C-alpha positions as CSV (number, residue, x, y, z in Angstrom):
1,M,5.9,12.1,-32.3
2,T,4.4,8.7,-32.5
3,F,2.5,6.8,-29.8
4,S,5.6,4.4,-29.8
5,S,8.1,7.0,-29.1
6,F,5.7,8.7,-26.6
7,A,4.8,5.4,-24.4
8,E,8.6,4.8,-24.6
9,L,9.4,8.2,-23.0
10,L,6.6,7.9,-20.5
11,Q,8.5,4.5,-19.7
12,R,12.1,6.2,-19.5
13,A,10.5,8.8,-17.0
14,R,9.7,5.8,-14.6
15,S,13.0,6.4,-12.7
16,P,14.4,8.2,-9.6
17,R,16.4,10.1,-11.8
18,S,13.5,11.3,-13.9
19,F,11.5,12.0,-10.8
20,F,13.9,14.3,-8.8
21,L,15.3,16.0,-11.8
22,F,11.9,16.6,-13.8
23,I,8.8,15.4,-12.7
24,L,9.0,16.6,-8.8
25,P,10.4,20.3,-9.9
26,L,7.7,20.4,-12.9
27,S,4.9,19.4,-10.7
28,I,5.8,22.0,-8.1
29,V,6.0,24.6,-10.9
30,L,2.8,23.9,-12.1
31,G,1.2,24.0,-9.2
32,T,2.8,27.4,-8.2
33,V,2.0,29.2,-11.0
34,L,-1.3,27.9,-12.1
35,P,-4.3,29.4,-10.9
36,D,-6.7,28.0,-8.1
37,T,-9.4,27.1,-10.8
38,A,-6.9,24.6,-12.2
39,A,-6.4,22.6,-9.2
40,P,-9.8,20.9,-9.4
41,V,-8.9,19.8,-13.1
42,L,-5.5,18.4,-12.3
43,N,-6.9,16.2,-9.2
44,S,-9.6,15.2,-11.4
45,A,-7.5,14.1,-14.1
46,G,-4.9,12.5,-11.5
47,L,-7.7,10.3,-9.8
48,A,-9.2,9.1,-13.1
49,L,-5.5,8.0,-14.3
50,V,-5.2,6.2,-10.9
51,Q,-8.6,4.6,-11.4
52,L,-7.7,3.6,-14.9
53,I,-4.4,2.2,-13.5
54,A,-6.2,0.3,-10.5
55,F,-9.1,-1.3,-12.7
56,P,-7.1,-4.5,-13.4
57,A,-6.2,-5.1,-9.9
58,I,-9.4,-6.9,-8.6
59,P,-9.6,-9.3,-11.4
60,L,-5.9,-9.8,-11.2
61,V,-5.8,-10.5,-7.2
62,L,-8.9,-12.7,-7.5
63,S,-7.0,-15.0,-10.1
64,A,-3.7,-14.8,-8.7
65,V,-4.8,-16.1,-5.2
66,M,-7.1,-18.6,-6.3
67,I,-4.5,-20.2,-8.4
68,S,-1.8,-19.9,-5.9
69,I,-3.6,-21.1,-3.0
70,S,-5.0,-24.1,-4.9
71,N,-1.6,-25.1,-6.2
72,I,0.2,-24.8,-2.7
73,F,-2.4,-26.7,-1.1
74,A,-2.9,-29.5,-3.6
75,S,-1.1,-32.8,-2.9
76,R,2.6,-32.4,-4.1
77,G,5.3,-34.8,-4.2
78,G,7.0,-33.3,-1.2
79,G,4.7,-34.7,1.2
80,S,2.0,-32.9,3.6
81,S,4.8,-30.9,5.3
82,D,5.5,-29.0,2.0
83,Q,1.8,-28.3,1.9
84,F,2.1,-26.0,4.9
85,R,5.8,-24.7,4.9
86,F,4.9,-21.8,2.9
87,A,2.1,-20.8,4.9
88,R,4.5,-20.9,7.8
89,R,7.2,-18.8,6.2
90,F,4.5,-16.4,5.0
91,S,2.8,-16.0,8.4
92,V,5.8,-15.6,10.3
93,S,7.6,-12.9,7.9
94,L,4.3,-11.1,7.6
95,L,4.0,-10.7,11.3
96,L,7.5,-9.8,12.0
97,V,7.2,-7.1,9.3
98,V,3.8,-6.0,10.6
99,V,5.3,-5.5,14.2
100,F,8.3,-4.0,13.1
101,A,6.8,-1.4,11.0
102,A,4.5,-0.4,13.7
103,F,7.4,-0.3,16.3
104,L,9.4,1.8,13.6
105,A,6.6,4.4,13.2
106,T,6.5,4.8,17.0
107,L,10.0,5.9,17.6
108,L,9.7,8.0,14.3
109,S,7.0,9.9,16.0
110,I,8.5,10.0,19.1
111,Y,12.0,11.5,17.7
112,Q,10.1,13.9,15.2
113,G,7.3,14.9,17.9
114,P,5.1,15.1,14.9
115,G,2.1,16.9,17.1
116,I,3.9,19.3,18.7
117,L,3.2,22.5,17.2
118,S,4.2,26.1,17.4
119,P,1.7,28.9,18.6
120,D,1.9,30.2,14.9
121,G,1.5,26.4,13.7
122,K,-1.7,26.2,15.8
123,L,-2.8,29.4,14.8
124,S,-2.6,28.6,11.2
125,I,-4.4,25.6,11.7
126,G,-7.2,27.4,13.7
127,R,-7.4,29.9,10.5
128,F,-7.7,27.2,8.0
129,M,-10.1,25.4,9.9
130,L,-12.4,28.5,10.0
131,D,-11.7,30.1,6.5
132,S,-10.6,27.4,4.3
133,T,-11.9,24.2,5.0
134,D,-15.3,23.2,3.3
135,I,-17.7,21.9,5.8
136,R,-18.6,19.3,3.4
137,I,-15.2,17.4,4.1
138,S,-15.8,17.3,7.8
139,S,-19.5,15.9,7.3
140,A,-18.1,13.4,5.1
141,A,-15.1,12.4,7.3
142,V,-17.7,12.0,10.3
143,A,-20.2,10.3,8.1
144,A,-17.8,7.8,7.0
145,T,-16.5,7.1,10.2
146,E,-20.1,6.5,11.6
147,Q,-20.8,4.2,8.9
148,A,-17.5,2.3,9.7
149,N,-18.3,2.0,13.2
150,S,-21.8,0.9,12.7
151,Q,-20.5,-1.9,10.5
152,F,-19.6,-5.3,12.4
153,W,-16.0,-5.9,11.4
154,L,-16.8,-9.4,10.3
155,Q,-19.3,-8.2,7.7
156,T,-16.2,-6.5,6.0
157,L,-14.3,-9.8,5.8
158,L,-16.5,-12.6,4.9
159,P,-17.7,-13.1,1.4
160,N,-21.2,-12.5,0.0
161,N,-21.1,-13.1,-3.7
162,L,-17.3,-13.4,-5.3
163,L,-18.1,-11.6,-8.4
164,G,-20.3,-9.2,-6.8
165,D,-18.0,-8.3,-4.2
166,A,-15.4,-8.1,-7.0
167,S,-17.4,-5.9,-9.2
168,A,-18.0,-3.5,-6.0
169,S,-14.5,-3.2,-5.4
170,R,-14.8,-5.0,-1.8
171,T,-11.1,-6.2,-1.6
172,L,-11.3,-7.9,1.8
173,R,-14.3,-10.1,0.7
174,V,-12.5,-10.8,-2.5
175,I,-9.5,-12.0,-0.7
176,T,-11.5,-14.4,1.7
177,G,-13.4,-15.7,-0.9
178,S,-10.5,-16.5,-3.3
179,I,-8.7,-18.2,-0.4
180,L,-11.8,-20.2,0.3
181,A,-12.3,-21.2,-3.5
182,G,-8.5,-21.8,-3.7
183,V,-8.5,-24.3,-0.7
184,A,-11.7,-25.9,-2.0
185,M,-10.0,-26.2,-5.5
186,S,-7.3,-27.8,-4.2
187,R,-9.4,-30.7,-2.6
188,L,-10.9,-31.4,-6.1
189,Q,-9.4,-33.9,-8.8
190,P,-7.1,-31.9,-11.3
191,S,-9.2,-32.9,-14.3
192,I,-12.2,-31.2,-12.8
193,T,-10.4,-28.0,-11.8
194,K,-8.2,-27.7,-14.8
195,P,-10.6,-25.8,-17.0
196,L,-11.4,-23.3,-14.1
197,I,-7.6,-22.9,-13.4
198,G,-7.0,-22.3,-17.7
199,V,-9.5,-19.6,-17.4
200,L,-8.3,-18.0,-14.3
201,R,-4.8,-17.9,-15.8
202,S,-6.3,-16.4,-19.0
203,I,-7.8,-13.6,-16.9
204,N,-4.5,-13.2,-14.7
205,S,-2.2,-13.1,-17.9
206,T,-4.6,-10.4,-19.5
207,S,-4.8,-8.4,-16.2
208,V,-1.0,-8.3,-15.9
209,Q,-0.3,-7.3,-19.5
210,L,-3.3,-4.7,-19.2
211,L,-1.3,-3.5,-16.0
212,N,1.9,-3.3,-17.7
213,I,0.3,-0.9,-20.5
214,V,-1.5,1.5,-18.4
215,L,1.4,1.8,-16.0
216,N,2.9,3.9,-18.5
217,L,0.7,6.9,-17.5
218,A,2.6,6.7,-14.0
219,P,4.7,9.8,-14.6
220,L,1.4,12.0,-15.8
221,V,-0.7,10.7,-12.6
222,L,2.5,12.0,-10.5
223,I,2.5,15.3,-12.3
224,F,-1.1,15.9,-12.0
225,L,-1.3,14.7,-8.4
226,I,1.6,16.8,-7.1
227,A,0.7,19.8,-9.1
228,G,-2.7,19.8,-8.0
229,A,-2.1,19.1,-4.0
230,V,0.4,22.0,-4.4
231,S,-2.2,24.2,-5.8
232,T,-4.7,23.1,-3.5
233,I,-3.2,22.5,0.1
234,N,-2.8,25.7,2.0
235,A,0.9,26.4,2.5
236,E,0.5,27.2,6.2
237,I,-1.1,24.0,6.8
238,V,1.9,21.9,5.2
239,V,4.2,24.0,7.2
240,A,2.2,23.5,10.6
241,L,2.4,19.8,10.1
242,L,5.9,19.6,8.7
243,N,7.0,17.3,11.2
244,F,4.0,15.1,10.4
245,T,4.5,14.9,6.8
246,I,8.4,14.5,7.4
247,C,7.9,11.5,9.7
248,V,5.6,9.9,7.0
249,F,8.1,10.2,4.5
250,L,11.0,9.2,6.8
251,A,9.1,5.8,7.5
252,A,9.0,5.2,3.4
253,V,12.6,5.9,3.2
254,A,13.3,3.6,5.9
255,S,11.0,1.1,4.7
256,L,13.0,1.2,1.4
257,G,16.3,0.6,3.1
258,I,15.2,-2.3,5.2
259,S,13.5,-4.0,2.1
260,R,16.8,-3.6,0.2
261,L,18.7,-5.2,3.1
262,V,16.2,-8.0,3.2
263,F,16.5,-8.7,-0.5
264,R,20.1,-8.9,-0.3
265,R,20.0,-11.4,2.8
266,F,17.5,-13.7,1.3
267,T,18.4,-14.2,-2.0
268,S,21.6,-15.8,-3.6
269,T,24.3,-14.3,-5.8
270,K,23.1,-16.5,-8.6
271,E,19.8,-15.0,-8.2
272,R,21.0,-11.3,-8.0
273,S,23.2,-11.9,-10.9
274,T,20.3,-12.3,-13.1
275,L,19.1,-8.3,-12.3
276,S,20.7,-5.2,-13.4
277,E,19.7,-3.3,-10.2
278,N,18.1,-3.6,-6.7
279,P,14.5,-4.5,-7.8
280,I,13.2,-2.8,-4.3
281,D,13.8,0.6,-6.1
282,S,11.8,0.0,-8.9
283,V,8.9,-1.2,-6.9
284,F,8.8,1.6,-4.4
285,L,9.3,4.0,-7.1
286,L,6.5,2.7,-9.2
287,A,4.2,2.7,-6.0
288,F,5.2,6.0,-5.3
289,S,4.6,7.4,-8.9
290,T,0.9,6.2,-9.0
291,G,-0.1,6.3,-5.1
292,S,-1.4,2.8,-5.5
293,S,0.6,-0.3,-3.9
294,M,-1.2,-2.8,-6.4
295,S,0.4,-1.2,-9.4
296,S,3.8,-3.0,-8.3
297,Y,2.4,-6.5,-8.2
298,S,3.3,-7.2,-11.9
299,L,6.7,-5.9,-11.3
300,M,7.2,-8.0,-8.4
301,F,5.9,-11.1,-9.7
302,E,7.9,-10.8,-12.9
303,T,11.0,-10.1,-10.9
304,M,10.6,-13.2,-8.7
305,K,9.6,-15.3,-11.2
306,G,12.5,-14.3,-13.4
307,M,14.9,-15.1,-10.4
308,G,13.5,-18.7,-10.3
309,R,11.3,-18.6,-7.3
310,D,8.2,-20.8,-7.2
311,E,5.5,-19.1,-9.3
312,S,2.5,-20.1,-6.9
313,E,4.4,-19.0,-3.8
314,V,5.1,-15.8,-5.4
315,E,1.5,-14.9,-6.5
316,A,0.2,-15.8,-3.2
317,S,2.9,-14.0,-1.0
318,A,2.9,-10.7,-3.3
319,S,-1.0,-10.5,-3.7
320,L,-1.7,-11.3,0.0
321,S,1.1,-8.9,1.4
322,L,-0.1,-6.1,-1.0
323,L,-3.9,-6.3,0.4
324,I,-4.2,-8.0,3.5
325,S,-1.2,-6.2,5.4
326,Q,-1.4,-2.6,3.9
327,I,1.9,-2.0,5.9
328,G,2.0,1.6,4.7
329,N,-1.3,2.4,6.1
330,I,-0.1,0.5,9.3
331,T,2.8,3.0,9.6
332,Y,0.6,6.1,8.7
333,S,-2.3,5.2,11.4
334,V,0.7,5.0,14.0
335,I,2.2,8.4,13.2
336,A,-1.5,9.9,12.8
337,I,-2.4,8.5,16.2
338,M,0.6,10.0,17.9
339,F,0.0,13.3,15.9
340,A,-3.4,13.7,17.6
341,L,-2.3,12.5,20.9
342,N,0.8,15.4,20.9
343,L,-1.8,17.5,19.6
344,Y,-4.2,17.6,22.5
345,N,-1.3,16.9,24.9
346,V,-2.5,13.4,25.9
347,P,0.7,11.9,28.3
348,L,2.8,9.1,26.5
349,S,3.5,6.2,28.9
350,P,5.0,3.0,27.6
351,T,1.5,1.6,28.0
352,T,0.1,4.3,25.8
353,L,2.8,3.6,23.3
354,L,1.9,0.1,23.1
355,Q,-1.8,0.7,22.9
356,V,-0.7,3.3,19.9
357,M,1.4,0.2,18.1
358,I,-1.9,-2.1,18.4
359,L,-4.4,0.2,17.5
360,G,-2.4,1.3,14.4
361,I,-2.0,-2.1,13.4
362,V,-5.8,-2.7,13.6
363,T,-6.6,0.3,11.9
364,G,-3.9,-0.1,9.2
365,I,-5.5,-3.5,8.4
366,S,-9.1,-2.5,8.3
367,A,-8.2,0.1,6.0
368,A,-7.0,-2.9,3.5
369,G,-8.4,-2.2,-0.2
370,L,-8.7,1.4,0.5
371,E,-6.7,4.0,-1.2
372,G,-6.3,7.8,-1.0
373,V,-8.3,10.0,1.1
374,S,-10.9,6.8,2.0
375,V,-8.0,5.5,4.4
376,V,-8.1,8.6,6.6
377,P,-11.6,7.9,8.7
378,T,-10.6,4.4,9.6
379,I,-8.4,6.1,12.1
380,A,-11.4,7.6,13.9
381,A,-11.8,4.4,16.0
382,A,-8.4,4.6,17.7
383,L,-8.8,8.4,18.4
384,L,-12.2,7.7,20.3
385,F,-10.4,4.8,22.1
386,F,-8.1,7.5,23.5
387,Q,-11.0,10.2,23.9
388,V,-9.5,12.5,21.6
389,P,-11.9,14.6,19.3
390,S,-11.9,12.9,15.9
391,P,-13.8,15.5,13.6
392,P,-11.1,18.2,13.8
393,V,-7.9,15.6,13.3
394,L,-9.6,14.1,10.5
395,V,-10.2,17.3,8.8
396,L,-6.4,18.2,9.2
397,L,-5.3,14.7,7.9
398,I,-7.7,15.0,4.8
399,A,-6.2,18.3,3.8
400,I,-2.7,16.9,3.6
401,D,-3.5,13.5,2.6
402,P,-2.9,14.0,-1.2
403,L,0.7,14.4,-0.5
404,L,1.1,11.4,2.0
405,T,-0.9,8.9,-0.4
406,L,2.2,8.5,-2.3
407,P,4.7,7.4,0.3
408,R,2.1,5.4,2.1
409,A,1.8,3.2,-0.9
410,A,5.5,3.1,-1.6
411,T,6.0,1.7,2.0
412,T,3.4,-0.9,1.2
413,S,5.0,-2.1,-2.0
414,A,8.8,-2.1,-0.6
415,L,8.0,-4.3,2.6
416,A,5.5,-6.4,0.4
417,M,8.6,-7.1,-1.8
418,A,10.5,-8.1,1.4
419,I,7.9,-10.3,2.6
420,T,7.5,-12.0,-0.8
421,T,11.7,-12.4,-0.7
422,I,11.4,-14.3,2.6
423,A,8.2,-16.4,1.9
424,S,9.1,-17.7,-1.4
425,Q,11.7,-20.3,-2.5
426,R,13.6,-21.1,-5.3
427,E,11.5,-23.6,-7.8
428,Q,13.8,-26.2,-8.2
429,S,15.1,-26.3,-4.4
430,S,13.9,-27.9,-1.3
431,Q,15.9,-25.4,0.8
432,S,13.9,-24.8,3.9
433,F,13.0,-21.2,5.4
434,D,15.6,-21.7,8.2
435,D,18.5,-22.6,5.7
436,A,17.7,-19.7,3.4
437,A,17.8,-17.4,6.6
438,S,21.3,-18.5,7.6
439,S,22.9,-18.4,4.0
């Protein structure tokens, strides 16, 4: 088998049919039959491939945000109102999607009752806490929580050194610095910024191409991570937290359905005729396969650009919605908070549910740029607000997180695609946001 044929095989494996018929069964079988000593190898291999897929993300985002913000806020023929029309559409759509996602997660949590455990379930959790949990996991969770609480939130937002923040993967600072740099570039003469924009375009194109190449590894990542998770995670914990797990996956499936409806509503028949299938499905599955929402950026950008949407608006809305909102983290945070409250029998009043939604949004956004198990400790602040012991809950969430990272990333990508569809306009059309919504 040649390298080209192997790459083509991996690319064909990035489909829903291949996932359900081949990848998922193979991963479960491997995780079941392989010895426990193989789990660390599988997890390490999966995380290494995820790191390989994710490393073009920072330069891609940095260049895309700077270029798009510069183009959007630069003086254009349409007048000053055109300069802020996109910002209004993007802000309104992002706010509505974030609130809706938190509300949906709250409803699912109430219906599923994710924290209501049977006596056998609580007993299995107790055995897991006593016998199977490595004390270093608990210590790491508590240490990460204390570090997050000790750092003022504004320090994680304001840039220090744009290149230094990018090299250290401080995503929030990279986003803020890129936006400020883009606004500054829009105020300069085109002759001054043209060389810089050319360099940024080259970085962006190279990052997109590199991302397209390494995304062929997505099926292997999925096999390694799921097999490692099945081999590592205590089966009793999966059963005990089954409602919680189902709730997270249902949030992802509901986000997929809603995003499909939004895409159909805010695109014309002519635009959809250029596509062979609904691209939301491909975006969702790609993020689900890699466990990284940023892996879908290239597909989102190429799809919307191919439909004739404004390139600068697509760049800005896709990159910002993927990174700033982290809607998958928001739904996960809401469900996790409800799980903890039900686990400790905290009464759920309408005021409490509203507080859960608000804290879920805050903790979800505060986890922007974080992936995998590093998202979990950010929930501690919400648990402390409700006076619920956080270390035991964090240990349980960390134990099952390898499975939940996948639907969390898929939720973010699907809803980010929906936001991009609403916020961006056709390149050669002056149709307003209100006209698009009513068409």
